[in-house]
N, C-alpha and C positions, 0 to 999 in steps of 0.2 A: 586537288588535295589541300591546297592552301586555303580555299574557301571552307572546306570541311573543318580544318583546324581552327579557323577563326570563329565559325559558328559553334563549335564545341567549347571553345574558350568563352564565348559570350554566354552560353548556357551555364557553364560553371560559375561565371561571375554573377549571373542572375540568381543562381541557387545560393551562392554565398551571401548575397545581400538579402535574400528572402528569410525573414525571421517570424513569420506569422504563426507557425506551428510551435514556436519555442514556448509560448505561454501555456499552451495546451499540455505540453510535455511536463512543464514544471508543476502544473496543477495535478496531473496524474501521479507524479512522484510524491507530492505532498499527500494526496489521498491514499496512496499505497502505504506511506509511512504511518498515517493515522490508523489505517485498517490493521496494520501489523501490531501497532501498540494496543489497539482494542482487543485483538485476538490474544495477545500475551497477557493483558490485564484480565480478560475473562477467564483464562486458565487459573489464575491465582484466586479470583473470586469464587470460581466454581469449586475449587478444592476446599476453601474456607466454609462455604455453604454446606458442602457434603459432610465435612467434619462436624459442623454444628448440628445437622440433622441426625447424624450418627450418635452424637452425645445425647440429644433429646430422646432418640429412640431407645438407647440403652437405659436411660433414667426411667422411661415409661415401663420398660420390661422389668426393671428391678423393683418398681413400686407395686407391681401386680402381684 
């Protein structure tokens, strides 16, 4: 039982020292934040474009 506890502790210490995946997680979080900003920005741009095309369409219909 004592050997098992020592090996479990060694594994936990090794996992605590291991930080090679930390950079990957940080880059993934940054990419997710950029994607969220792009999606929110595209919603505003899409509504502005839609209203511009609607205005152009109504002006065309009134001129006929």
